[in-house]
C-alpha positions as CSV (number, residue, x, y, z in Angstrom):
1,M,29.7,-22.9,3.8
2,R,28.8,-20.3,6.4
3,S,25.4,-18.8,6.8
4,L,26.7,-15.3,5.9
5,E,28.1,-16.7,2.6
6,V,24.8,-18.5,1.8
7,K,22.8,-15.3,2.5
8,A,25.2,-13.2,0.4
9,A,24.8,-15.7,-2.5
10,I,21.0,-15.7,-2.3
11,I,20.9,-11.9,-2.1
12,T,23.2,-11.6,-5.1
13,T,21.1,-14.1,-7.1
14,L,17.8,-12.3,-6.2
15,L,19.4,-8.9,-7.2
16,F,20.6,-10.3,-10.5
17,M,17.1,-11.7,-11.2
18,I,15.5,-8.3,-10.4
19,L,18.0,-6.6,-12.7
20,M,17.0,-8.9,-15.5
21,R,13.4,-8.0,-14.9
22,L,14.3,-4.3,-15.1
23,V,16.2,-4.8,-18.4
24,W,13.2,-6.7,-19.8
25,M,10.9,-3.9,-18.6
26,D,13.1,-1.4,-20.3
27,M,13.4,-3.2,-23.6
28,R,9.8,-4.4,-24.1
29,S,7.3,-2.6,-26.2
30,Y,4.1,-1.3,-24.7
31,V,0.6,-1.0,-26.0
32,I,-0.4,2.6,-25.4
33,V,-3.9,3.1,-23.9
34,Y,-5.4,6.4,-23.1
35,A,-7.7,6.5,-20.0
36,P,-11.0,8.3,-20.7
37,E,-10.4,10.9,-18.0
38,N,-7.8,12.7,-20.1
39,H,-8.7,12.2,-23.7
40,R,-9.6,15.8,-24.3
41,T,-6.5,17.1,-22.4
42,I,-4.1,15.2,-24.6
43,V,-5.8,15.0,-28.0
44,D,-6.3,18.7,-28.4
45,G,-2.7,19.5,-27.2
46,A,-3.8,21.3,-24.1
47,A,-1.4,19.1,-21.9
48,C,1.6,20.9,-23.4
49,Q,0.3,24.4,-23.0
50,K,1.4,26.3,-19.9
51,E,-2.0,27.8,-19.3
52,S,-3.5,24.3,-18.9
53,W,-1.5,23.5,-15.8
54,F,-4.1,24.9,-13.4
55,G,-7.9,24.7,-13.2
56,P,-10.3,21.8,-13.6
57,S,-10.3,19.5,-16.6
58,D,-13.4,18.9,-18.6
59,G,-12.3,15.4,-19.5
60,N,-13.5,13.7,-16.3
61,Q,-17.1,15.0,-16.7
62,G,-17.0,16.9,-13.4
63,R,-15.9,14.0,-11.2
64,P,-13.0,14.9,-8.9
65,G,-10.1,12.6,-9.7
66,W,-6.5,12.4,-11.0
67,G,-7.6,13.9,-14.4
68,S,-7.9,17.2,-12.6
69,S,-4.8,16.8,-10.4
70,L,-2.0,19.3,-10.5
71,M,0.6,16.5,-10.1
72,Y,-0.8,14.6,-13.0
73,R,-0.9,17.7,-15.2
74,L,2.7,18.4,-14.3
75,M,3.6,14.8,-15.3
76,L,1.9,15.4,-18.6
77,K,3.7,18.6,-19.1
78,Q,7.1,17.0,-18.3
79,S,6.3,14.3,-21.0
80,C,6.0,17.0,-23.7
81,R,8.8,17.3,-26.3
82,T,9.0,20.4,-28.5
83,G,5.4,21.2,-27.6
84,V,4.0,17.8,-28.5
85,F,3.0,15.1,-26.0
86,S,5.5,12.2,-26.1
87,E,4.0,8.8,-25.2
88,G,7.5,7.3,-24.8
89,S,8.4,9.9,-22.1
90,F,5.2,9.3,-20.2
91,V,5.9,5.5,-20.3
92,R,9.4,6.3,-18.8
93,Y,7.8,8.2,-15.9
94,N,5.4,5.3,-15.4
95,Q,8.3,2.9,-15.2
96,G,10.1,5.1,-12.7
97,F,7.0,5.3,-10.5
98,L,6.6,1.5,-10.7
99,V,10.3,1.0,-9.6
100,V,9.9,3.3,-6.5
101,T,6.5,1.6,-5.8
102,V,8.3,-1.8,-5.7
103,I,11.1,-0.4,-3.5
104,A,8.5,0.9,-1.0
105,C,6.9,-2.6,-0.9
106,M,10.3,-4.1,-0.3
107,I,11.0,-1.7,2.6
108,F,7.8,-2.5,4.4
109,A,8.4,-6.2,3.9
110,R,11.8,-5.7,5.5
111,I,10.2,-3.8,8.4
112,V,7.7,-6.5,9.0
113,T,10.0,-9.5,8.6
114,R,13.4,-8.1,9.5
115,S,14.9,-10.0,6.5
116,W,16.3,-8.5,3.3
117,V,16.0,-11.9,1.7
118,I,12.2,-11.8,2.0
119,A,12.1,-8.2,0.9
120,L,14.0,-9.1,-2.3
121,I,11.6,-12.0,-2.9
122,V,8.7,-9.5,-2.7
123,G,10.5,-7.2,-5.2
124,L,11.1,-10.1,-7.5
125,A,7.5,-11.2,-7.3
126,L,6.2,-7.7,-8.2
127,F,8.6,-7.3,-11.1
128,S,7.4,-10.7,-12.4
129,R,3.8,-9.5,-12.4
130,G,3.0,-9.0,-16.1
131,R,0.0,-6.8,-15.6
132,L,2.0,-4.3,-13.5
133,I,4.7,-4.1,-16.1
134,A,2.2,-3.7,-19.0
135,S,0.4,-1.0,-17.1
136,S,3.3,1.4,-17.9
137,G,1.7,1.9,-21.3
138,L,-1.5,3.3,-19.7
139,I,-1.7,7.1,-20.0
140,S,-3.3,7.8,-16.6
141,G,-2.6,8.7,-13.0
142,D,-2.7,5.1,-11.8
143,H,1.1,4.9,-11.2
144,L,1.0,8.0,-9.2
145,L,-1.7,6.5,-7.0
146,M,0.0,3.1,-6.7
147,F,3.2,4.9,-5.6
148,G,1.2,6.9,-3.0
149,V,-0.6,3.8,-1.6
150,S,2.7,1.8,-1.3
151,V,4.3,4.7,0.5
152,W,1.3,5.0,2.8
153,A,1.6,1.2,3.6
154,M,5.3,1.6,4.2
155,F,4.8,4.4,6.7
156,M,1.9,2.4,8.3
157,A,4.1,-0.6,8.8
158,H,6.9,1.5,10.3
159,W,4.5,3.3,12.6
160,I,3.1,0.0,13.9
161,R,6.6,-1.2,14.6
162,S,8.0,2.0,16.1
163,G,5.2,4.4,17.1
164,S,7.4,7.3,15.8
165,R,5.6,10.7,15.7
166,L,7.8,11.7,12.7
167,I,6.6,8.6,10.8
168,L,3.0,9.4,11.8
169,G,3.5,12.9,10.2
170,A,4.9,11.2,7.1
171,L,1.8,9.0,7.1
172,F,-0.5,12.0,6.9
173,F,1.7,13.6,4.2
174,S,1.4,10.4,2.0
175,I,-2.4,10.7,2.4
176,L,-2.2,14.4,1.3
177,W,-0.3,13.2,-1.9
178,L,-3.1,10.7,-2.5
179,M,-5.9,13.2,-1.9
180,E,-4.6,15.5,-4.5
181,L,-5.1,12.7,-7.0
182,E,-8.2,11.1,-5.7
183,F,-10.4,12.4,-2.9
184,S,-11.5,9.0,-1.7
185,F,-8.2,8.4,0.0
186,I,-9.1,10.9,2.7
187,A,-10.6,7.8,4.5
188,L,-7.1,6.4,5.0
189,A,-6.7,9.0,7.8
190,C,-9.0,6.9,10.0
191,V,-6.8,3.8,9.8
192,P,-4.2,4.6,12.5
193,Y,-6.9,5.8,14.9
194,V,-9.0,2.7,14.4
195,Y,-5.8,0.7,15.1
196,A,-5.2,2.5,18.3
197,V,-8.8,2.1,19.5
198,I,-8.8,-1.6,18.7
199,V,-5.5,-2.4,20.5
200,R,-6.9,-0.5,23.5
201,S,-10.2,-2.4,23.6
202,S,-10.9,-4.8,26.5
203,Y,-11.3,-7.7,24.1
204,V,-7.7,-7.3,22.7
205,R,-6.3,-6.8,26.1
206,S,-7.9,-10.0,27.3
207,L,-6.3,-12.1,24.6
208,T,-3.5,-14.4,25.7
209,P,-0.1,-13.4,24.2
210,V,1.2,-15.9,21.7
211,E,4.0,-17.9,23.3
212,D,5.3,-20.0,20.4
213,P,9.1,-20.0,20.6
214,I,11.0,-21.1,17.6
215,L,12.3,-24.6,18.0
216,F,13.4,-25.7,14.5
217,W,17.0,-25.5,13.2
218,P,18.8,-22.6,15.0
219,K,20.9,-21.9,11.9
220,V,17.7,-21.4,9.8
221,Q,16.3,-19.2,12.5
222,A,19.4,-17.0,12.3
223,F,19.4,-17.0,8.5
224,L,15.8,-15.8,8.3
225,E,16.2,-13.3,11.2
226,L,13.5,-15.0,13.2
227,Q,14.9,-14.1,16.6
228,N,12.8,-11.5,18.3
229,F,15.5,-9.0,19.0
230,N,14.6,-6.5,21.7
231,I,16.2,-3.5,20.0
232,A,14.2,-1.1,22.2
233,S,13.4,-1.9,25.7
234,P,9.7,-2.8,26.5
235,E,9.5,0.3,28.7
236,Q,10.3,2.6,25.8
237,P,7.0,4.5,24.9
238,T,8.0,5.1,21.3
239,G,10.7,4.1,19.0
240,G,12.4,6.0,16.1
241,I,13.2,5.8,12.5
242,F,15.9,3.2,13.0
243,R,14.8,1.9,16.4
244,P,11.7,-0.3,16.5
245,L,10.0,-1.3,19.7
246,A,10.4,-4.7,21.3
247,Q,7.1,-5.8,19.9
248,T,4.7,-3.3,18.3
249,F,3.2,0.1,19.2
250,A,0.0,-1.7,20.5
251,I,1.4,-2.1,24.0
252,P,2.5,1.5,24.5
253,L,-0.8,2.8,23.1
254,R,-2.6,1.2,26.1
255,D,-0.9,3.8,28.3
256,E,-3.1,6.9,28.8
257,K,-0.3,9.4,28.3
258,V,1.0,7.8,25.1
259,F,-2.6,7.6,23.7
260,A,-3.3,11.2,24.6
261,R,-0.2,12.4,22.8
262,F,-1.1,10.2,19.8
263,R,-4.7,11.6,19.8
264,A,-3.4,15.1,19.8
265,D,-1.1,14.4,16.9
266,F,-3.9,12.7,15.1
267,I,-6.3,15.6,15.5
268,W,-3.6,18.0,14.1
269,G,-3.0,15.8,11.1
270,A,-6.7,15.2,10.4
271,S,-7.4,18.9,10.7
272,I,-4.7,19.7,8.2
273,L,-6.1,17.1,5.8
274,M,-9.6,18.5,6.1
275,C,-8.4,22.0,5.4
276,A,-6.5,20.7,2.4
277,L,-9.5,18.9,1.1
278,I,-11.7,22.0,1.4
279,A,-9.0,24.1,-0.4
280,M,-8.6,21.6,-3.2
281,S,-12.4,21.4,-3.7
282,A,-12.8,25.2,-3.8
283,S,-9.8,25.8,-6.1
284,K,-10.9,23.2,-8.6
285,S,-14.6,24.2,-8.6
286,F,-15.8,20.6,-8.0
287,W,-18.7,21.6,-5.9
288,S,-20.2,24.0,-8.4
289,D,-21.1,21.1,-10.7
290,R,-24.4,19.3,-10.9
291,V,-24.6,16.7,-8.1
292,V,-26.6,13.6,-8.8
293,W,-27.1,10.8,-6.3
294,Q,-28.0,7.5,-7.9
295,M,-27.5,4.0,-6.5
296,T,-29.4,2.1,-9.2
297,K,-26.2,0.8,-10.7
298,L,-24.7,-0.6,-7.5
299,R,-24.4,-4.1,-8.9
300,L,-22.6,-2.9,-12.0
301,W,-20.2,-0.9,-9.9
302,A,-19.4,-4.0,-7.8
303,Q,-18.8,-6.0,-11.0
304,L,-16.4,-3.4,-12.3
305,W,-14.6,-3.3,-9.0
306,A,-14.1,-7.1,-9.0
307,M,-13.1,-7.2,-12.7
308,P,-9.3,-7.0,-12.1
309,I,-9.3,-9.8,-9.5
310,D,-7.4,-12.8,-10.9
311,R,-5.8,-16.0,-9.5
312,D,-2.7,-14.3,-8.0
313,I,-4.9,-11.8,-6.1
314,I,-7.2,-14.5,-4.9
315,L,-4.2,-16.6,-3.6
316,S,-2.8,-13.5,-2.0
317,C,-6.1,-12.7,-0.2
318,I,-6.1,-16.3,1.1
319,A,-2.6,-15.9,2.4
320,I,-3.5,-12.6,4.0
321,L,-6.6,-14.2,5.8
322,C,-4.4,-17.0,7.0
323,A,-1.9,-14.5,8.5
324,I,-4.8,-12.7,10.2
325,F,-6.4,-15.8,11.8
326,I,-3.2,-17.7,12.6
327,S,-1.1,-15.9,15.2
328,S,2.6,-16.3,15.3
329,F,5.4,-15.2,17.7
330,V,7.7,-14.7,14.7
331,L,6.1,-11.7,13.0
332,P,4.4,-9.7,15.7
333,A,3.4,-6.7,13.4
334,L,2.0,-8.7,10.5
335,R,-1.6,-9.2,11.9
336,G,-2.1,-5.6,12.8
337,F,-0.6,-4.5,9.5
338,N,-2.8,-6.9,7.5
339,L,-5.9,-5.6,9.3
340,S,-4.9,-2.0,8.6
341,I,-4.5,-2.7,4.9
342,V,-7.8,-4.6,4.7
343,L,-9.5,-1.6,6.4
344,G,-7.8,0.9,4.1
345,L,-8.9,-1.0,1.0
346,F,-12.5,-1.2,2.3
347,L,-12.6,2.5,3.2
348,T,-11.1,3.5,-0.2
349,T,-13.7,1.3,-2.0
350,L,-16.6,2.7,-0.1
351,T,-15.6,6.4,-0.6
352,T,-14.8,5.8,-4.3
353,L,-18.3,4.3,-4.6
354,L,-19.9,7.3,-3.0
355,I,-18.0,9.8,-5.1
356,D,-18.7,7.9,-8.3
357,H,-22.4,7.9,-7.6
358,I,-22.6,11.5,-6.4
359,Y,-20.9,13.0,-9.4
360,L,-21.7,10.7,-12.3
361,P,-25.2,9.7,-13.5
362,A,-25.9,6.2,-14.6
363,D,-25.3,7.0,-18.3
364,E,-21.7,8.0,-17.6
365,T,-20.5,4.7,-16.0
366,G,-17.4,4.8,-18.3
367,Y,-15.9,7.4,-16.0
368,W,-16.4,5.3,-12.8
369,L,-13.1,4.5,-11.1
370,A,-14.5,1.2,-9.7
371,S,-12.2,-1.0,-11.8
372,Q,-9.1,1.0,-10.8
373,V,-9.3,0.5,-7.0
374,I,-7.9,-3.0,-7.0
375,L,-5.1,-1.9,-9.4
376,W,-4.1,0.9,-7.0
377,W,-3.8,-1.6,-4.2
378,E,-2.4,-4.5,-6.3
379,P,1.3,-4.1,-5.3
380,I,0.3,-4.1,-1.6
381,I,-2.0,-7.1,-2.0
382,L,0.6,-9.2,-3.8
383,S,3.4,-8.2,-1.3
384,L,1.2,-9.2,1.6
385,G,0.4,-12.4,-0.2
386,V,4.1,-13.3,-0.2
387,L,4.5,-12.3,3.5
388,G,1.4,-14.3,4.3
389,A,2.7,-17.4,2.6
390,Y,6.1,-16.9,4.4
391,H,4.3,-16.6,7.7
392,L,2.2,-19.7,7.1
393,V,5.2,-21.9,6.1
394,I,7.3,-21.0,9.1
395,T,4.4,-21.2,11.5
396,L,3.3,-24.7,10.3
397,V,6.9,-25.9,10.2
398,N,7.5,-24.6,13.7
399,R,4.4,-26.3,15.1
400,A,5.1,-29.6,13.4
401,W,8.7,-29.5,14.8
402,K,7.3,-28.7,18.3
403,R,4.9,-31.6,18.1
404,R,7.7,-33.9,16.9
405,K,9.9,-32.8,19.8
406,N,7.0,-33.3,22.3
407,N,6.3,-36.8,20.9
408,S,10.0,-37.8,21.2
409,V,10.1,-36.6,24.8
410,A,6.9,-38.6,25.6
411,I,8.3,-41.8,24.1
412,E,11.5,-41.4,26.1
């Protein structure tokens, strides 16, 4: 059987398994849970009144968040049927956002690995995650945020592989989507600039490039798309939407002209985000509320933040760390992408901590968003866990094969 036929059979099988997961997701019943941020908005029927579309919500106790978001209010409005909020319709919207979130994760897996087989495995892993499926019954803005984070990660992976200015603009647009729901995501704007500064540092430039050619089973190499195709020439300063660079955007960024153009684009994008942040804050009257700064409950906040972490997330984090510390010639963009995601998660956690403690006194910890941060990033963490395991397997097999070949040559 030819390699193309094997790949077609595997892709068909994975698609069929994903379809079965979608059918199961559609047919199962959900436990409806109302997040505390919107209990007043829905219980008193305000969500289905046209005049409630705009203005701040009093259900989040003055903390800026998705409860006061225009997008979330519109989602609530679209879930109304004959003037009454419909839980079933809201669950349908959550399911739709979950599907497009998984698709975004599959696309960035394809961008990093150049293999649709691995991308489908990522999609199957996410659709097999029971907590993600069950979260469709939660009446909150979490699925809007998960979708925004996944789209941001997809554009970040594409930008690292191509350096496209259009994709950089889309990256800032995805941050604007997230900011409208949760202000703490403004910190994600720093990630591409930090990436550019790091790859231009003298330490990174002094690192010896990984020269670890693939030696095992040429047919398997072709099947997994492990060849490092030079789709764009190394002299190309930037790629395009369908034209990645030979390696990553790290090499072109070391050129002063390319970096100057990126810096100008970054300043424009960051300025637009800051103007949008000021406009959102002013229009929703967040800054007129009583501001209280308390750090007495820092330990409690950390416990709530770590509460959603389970075995799958721990294993995924271990795989991510292995992919960071073990270099490979096979997936050149994976290390930079992993570091960008880790930085984005850290910055989001830090800014969410600051906003929670600025706006909410210690006796209103029930409105903290600490426990939601990991859930927003969960699809990305699990997807990178799959890619990290894939990277670890092919790297170890390759090095074991190389050692075997060297030993056989020495014996001869």
